[in-house]
N, C-alpha and C positions, 0 to 999 in steps of 0.2 A: 571341751566345749561343741558342740552340735551348732551345725549354721543352718540358718533358715532356707526352706526347699520352695522355693515361690515358685515354682515349673506346677511341682505337684498339688499346690494348694490352689493355681488356678485351675486345674487342668479339672480337678476334679469333680467338680458344680457341672462340666460340660457331658464331661461320663456318664454322671447318674442320669443325668435330661435325658441324651439321648436313649439311654438307657428304658425312662420312661414309659419311650414312645410305644412301647410293645406291653404296653399294662393294659389290663382289659377292663381298668376302670376308666371309662370315657373323661369323664373329668383330670384324672391325672395325664392323660394322653394329653388333653386338651389345653391343659398348662404345660407338660413337655413342647409340644409342636408351638407354642407360644414364646417360650426364652429361649428355644434353637433359633427360630425365626429372627429374634432381637435382638441375637447373639451375629449372626453371620450377618448382619444388612449391613452391605458398604466392607465388609471386613474381606478381605480373601485370605487371608492369613487363617482366619475362623474357617472358612470356607471349605478350605484344602484340608486342614483337621480332621473336618465332620467328614469332609470327603472318604479318608482313608478310612475311616471308622466305619465306612456304609452304609451311613444313616442316611442318604438319597433313596435306601432300596428302604428303608424301615419307612419315610415319611411315603412313596409311592404306596406301601402297603398297605398303608394309615389310611388313605384317600381310597383306593379302593373298598374297603372293610366299610369309611363311611358310606361310599357309593353304596354299596350293597346294604345298608342301616338307612340309609337317606336320613345321616345324620348333618343336616346344616354347617354349625360351628364346627364339627372338624374339616369337614370339605374344603370351607373357607379358610380353617390354617391351614391343610396342608397344602392346598394349593401354592398360599402363600407362602411356605416356607420353599416348597418347588421352586418358584419364583426367583424371589432370595437367591437359590443356587445357581442358577440361569444366570444373575444378572450382570454382565459384563466380565464373564468368567465361563470359558468354552469349555473347559475341561468340566465344570457342571452341569453344561448343558450338556454334553457327551452321555454322561452318569445320567442326566433325567431322562436324555429320548433312551438311553442303552435298558434303565428300568423300568421301560413300560409304560410309564404315566402319561406320555401322550396320549392317547385316545382316551384317556379319562378324565385326562382335562378336556379336551377336543367335546366329551360327552357333558360337563357341567354346563357348558351352552348352552343347554339346554333344560335346562331343572329348574323348576318352581319354585325359584327364589332369585329374586336378584342380587341379596348379598352373594351367591355362589354362583352366580353368570356372571360376577364382574370384576370377583377374584380368581377365576378362570380362566376369563379371557384377559387380566392382568396378565398372571404368570406364563401365558400362550406369548403374550406381546413381550415378557422378558425372553423368551426363549428366540421369538424372532426376530431378534435383536445380532442375533448371530447366525452367521454362514452355515453352522449346522443344522441347522433346521430342516423343517422334512416340506421340501418345495411341493407344491401344487400345479400341473398340470390343466393350465385353462382350455384345454380344447377338449376336455373330456366334461361332458354333459356335466355329471352329477361334482364335479369341482364348482364348475358356474353357478350353479344351484345353490350352493354352499356359500362360496364368495359372495353373491346377490344379499342371500340372506342375513349375513355379516354387516352390508352393509346399508340394509334397510332397517337394520334392530335399532326401538329407541335407545338402547344403553349406548351410551359414548366411546365406554372404552371398547365396544362390540365393534364397531364400526372403527373404530380404531386400530383395534386389531385386523380390521378386511382391509385396511389400505397398507398395513402392515404387511400383510400376505403378498398383496401386489407387488411391495417395493421390492419384495426377497422374492417370490414369482416368475415374474413376467421376464422374459429375458426372445424371445423369438418377435419377429413382425407378425406372425398368426398370429401370435398369441398376443399381440397389443392389439389386432384387428379384432380378434375373436370379441377381446372387451371392450370396444368399443358399440361392438356391434348389438351386447347388450345392455347398453346403456349403463354401464360403469362410468364413463368420462361421465354424460350429465350428475351423475350420485356422486359425483369426486368435487364437481365444481359447485354443489347447492350446501359442499360443508366446508367452503371456499366463508359462509357468514356463519359455521357453527363454532364450538369452542374450541380455546387456543391449543388443545391433543388435538382436534379433530384437524385444523386448518390447516396445521404442521403436518400431518399426515397425509393430508389431501395433496397437500403444494408436493412432496415427493412424490406421493402416486404418480400426480401426471405427466410427472419428467420421465417418472417409470414409462410412462405409458406414449410419449410423441417422443421418445430420445429416438431420434434416426428413422421419424416415421414419417413423411412430410403431411399426406394423409389425416395422420392422426393428430397431428398437429393444426392442419387447418381445420378440422372439423372442430379441433377445442373453442381457436377464435372465433367461428361462427356458430358453435353448439350456442351459445349466451353473449348478447351482447358485452353483458357487463364481466364476461369470463377474463378478456385481459385487462383487463380496468382494476378489478377484484384484485389480479394479483400486481399488478399494478401498487397497487394500496396497499397492500402487505405489505412492502419495501420499507412503509412510515412505521413497521409495527414497536410496539414499546419493546418487544422481544428480540432478541438479538437473534436466536435460533431463528425464525421466523423471518426475521428479513433478511437471512443467507435463505433462507430454503425459498421465498419470490425472489431472490436476485437468484438461484442456480435451474430455477422454474424461467424465467426469461430467457435466460440464458441459452438455456434445452432449446426451448423457444426457435430463438432469431439462428440458433447452430443448426437448426432441422430444414427450419422455412427461412428462409434469410430474407426474403418480400417482406416482413414482420418486423416491427420495432424497428425501420430506418432510425429515427427522431432522433438526429442528436444530442437532444438534450435528455432522454433515457439513457441512449450509451455512456453522457458524461456520468450521468446522475448511478448509472452502473460500477462505472471504475471509481468514484468516490467513496459509494456507498462500501465497496469490498477492499480497499483499500484499509476504511475506517474500522471493519470488520474484523480483519487481520489483527486490530490490537486486542481484542477480546482475548485474554490470559487460557480461557479453556478451550474446549473441544471446536466451540463455532473461529474462534482464532487458525485456530488449525486446518481446519476445514475451507476457510475463505478463500488461502493462497489458492486450493488447487482449481477454487472456482472461477477465482481470478485468472489463470492461466489458461481453464475454458471459455474464458471470455477474450480475452486477446486472441488467443494464435493461431498464425498465421493473420494477423488482420492487419495491416500496416494502418490504418487510420484509425483504429481503437491503441495502436501503438503510440503515435502524436498525443491522443486524448491521454493513456496512463505519463506520457511522460511529461507534458505542459502541470498534469497533476503533482509531478515530482514521485513520482512509484519509483523509481530506481535510489530512491536518497533515501524515502521512508520505509524501503524490504532492506537497505544497507545498515538501515537504523535498529532494526528489529536484529539481524546478526550477530548486531555489536552489542546488545542492550540484554540478552537473554541468556540465560545456558540453558538453549534449546530443546527440547523434546526432542527427538527423531524424526517424528512426524510433520511440528512444525520446521524444522530445517529446510527435509526434502521438498515440503510443498513450498519454502520461501526463495530457496534455488532451483526450484520449476519454474517458479514468475519472473526471475532472472533471466533465463533461457531463456522465455516465450517471449520477454520484452528487447533482450538483445535478438532474436533471432534475422530483423526484416533494417533495421534504422540505425546508420550509422551514428546517429547522434545520441543514441543511445546506448551502444557501446561504448564509446570514449568520454561519455560520463562517468558509465561501471567504472572505465583504465582509471580513471581522474581521481574516482574514491578510494580508489588499494581496493576496492572489494576482490578482486582476483587472490590476494594474499590466503583471508579466510575461504574463499572458493576450492584453495589448492591444499589449505588445510582438511579439508574435507574427504578427499583424495583417501585419507589412511583414517578417515572415521570407521568407526566397529561396526556400524547398519548395514545392509549392505545398500536399501534403499536411497543410503545417506550418499555414499560412493556412485552412485545407478547417477545421481541427481546433479552431482558435483560433475560431475564426465560432461553430461548432456550441456551443463551450464558452460564449462569451456569450450564448448563444441560451437554454441552460439556465437562466444564475443570473438574466438576465432575465425569468425569468420569476414571479419576487418581482415580487407588489403593494407591497410593502412600501419594499422598492428603487425601482422604479421610482417611485411617488409621491412618492421622497423626491430625487427629480432626479438617483439614485446614477448613472446611465451617457448622464445629457446632458450632455455632456463634447467639448470637440472633442480630447479626444485619443483620445477613444473611437469620435466617428461620422465624424469625416474623413476617419479609414484606413477605415472600415467602408465609407464612400459612396464610398470608391476602389475598392473592391476591384469592386463592381460594372461596372467597366471591365476586369478580369483579365481574361488571356488564357485562363482554367482554367473552364468553364462549373460545374465543382464549386465552386471558391469563390466566382462570383458566385452560384448560388443557395444558401450557407450564410451568405454574408453580406446575403443578403435577408431569408433566415428570421431573424437573429439585430434588422435594421433594423424587419422589421415589429412582434418584440415590443418592442421600444424605445418606437414610435411608439404604442404603443395606447392610448388614450384612458380614463380612467376618472373622467368628468368628476361623475359623482354621488357619487362620494366625495372629493372634490378641493378645496381651496379657489379663492377667485378667482386668488389668487397662483401657485398649480399648476398652474390653466388656460393662465396665461398663459406659463407656465416652460414646460404642452408646445407649444403654440402655436410659440414661439419655437424651441421643436429641432423642429420640422416645417420649420417656414421656412428652417432650415439647412439640413436635410438636401434641400428641395427643389432649395435655390439651388444647394448643393454637387453635386448628382446633375443638374439641370435639367430641365425639364419633356422634352427632348425624347427626354433619354436615355430616361427611365422611360420614354415612351410606343414604344421603336423595345426597352426591355426586353419587354413587354406581346404585342411581336408579333414574340420571338424566335422559332427554330427550334426550339430545346427548350423541351421542355415544363413542364420543372421551374423554366424561367427565370420563364416562363409566369405556372404557378401563384403562383409567388412574387411576381413583378412586380406580381400583381395582388389579393396579402392583402395587400403594402405600400399601395399606393392605395386598400386598405379602412381599413387605420389612421390614414393621413392626413387621410382625409375623415371617419372616426368620431368624436362629441364635440359641440361645438358647432355652432351652422348657420352660423359664421363660415370651417370647414373646408370646407367644400363646394366655396367658392373655388379650391382647390388644382389641382382637375380643369380648371378654366377658362382657368387661369394660357397661356403664349404661344398665343393663339384658340384654345383648345381644344386642343392637337395631342392629350393624353394621353385626355380622351372619344372623341375621335377613334379612336384607338388601342383600346376599347374596344367601341366600335360595332363597326370590324371584328373583333374576335375574338369576336364576337357570331354575326357572320353566318359565321363561317368557321371558329370551331371545329371540330376533329375531335377531342374529347376531352371524355365527358360531363364529367368534371370540371371543367373549362376554361370551360364552357359552364352551367354549376352557380357558382363565380365569379362569372363576368361577370352574370351573373341575380339574381345574392342586392347585388353591389352597387351595379346600378342601383336 
């Protein structure tokens, strides 16, 4: 009895549609493009399947041929298929760019047919969702002229493309200034009254242009009496993404130019709104925690507002409730880290809720960014002198995974782990009883035994400056305290002391040299 072969049955039509892309019959080719586009929309597996068959090259070729023959229907469908391959799929973006389709898609923007223009703009916006998309240098006059032609277009998709290109390409203060001087800021402000997609693109572009540029932020506020109030109004929009982007824009304005948005009511509203948006189960919820961190970072007044809004409890509930995606997990850990950075009341609430166990578990997460965030969170919480003195962090379940992270393949994880360990081994001799001092020495011995002196000496001489700084900070905290603590640098024939001496002679950064001299 022969068994059915469903794989062959389902892939045969796919191969047939792909092969028909090379047909000389325009109607056959048009149907093949539609079938291909419909099969791959939102389906990563099918995108990868056709990518391996080199279907993108065939679609790119169909686009070029249709351009030479000015066939609008084929242009629309081939552009749509390329956009579908690129949407949310970096491998697809890379192959689309390698196929040479990008300049042909740009050329569609000036085609004398609105549907073709719209299809080309949509496809390009899909490409510009990826970091792989080409960047435009706005200091070049021709690029600025091209951008302005997009922003001044009557086609909504084209203006959205222009805003997306700004988000992707604007990286320097000089480019921010050039965009302001060219009138881009004023145009983007006018789009705040446009369609939902125009509003979203405008909010994100405005944040890009004013970020860390006080002059641009001031110009935004003074350019139009309604600009700031329009952004504030959009925090009430029905669309969660629009509300998040409006919040982000306001946060960028406040962080860039603190003289604006000092009203306690606005700050309180942002805190509550972002905590609400974190509840969103999709991408908005993932990004909201990062916006929340950006809002409260290093700001004690906002820490107090967030504490009063039960932020720690709400974030803890998220850690318990969801099988978290890595990005969401990372964002919540970083939000907790920022909340606990300054206020003892926040750290006490964190510890009372047993959040520490969940954060400790995250030290062994498979994703680098989550492990890094867990270390950063531990570093913030361990700023509590009261909890350190009580030995809350001197436990094997915390110290052993932290020390093991010093050998992690990721430099970011190593640096974050060093920072957490440095906090935990800080000595408070003047306030400790003899019992606590002995406990601290036991903790230090345990860390050095797990890490080993040779590994610590290697970290002191690591090629990465951040690793060097944190390793030296760890040594400083190891030897700080009672006189016996100095013996740690003489273990294994003084290998740690030798590494410090080498750094004193060869330190290429002033910060490293200062750390070495203060240690000696």
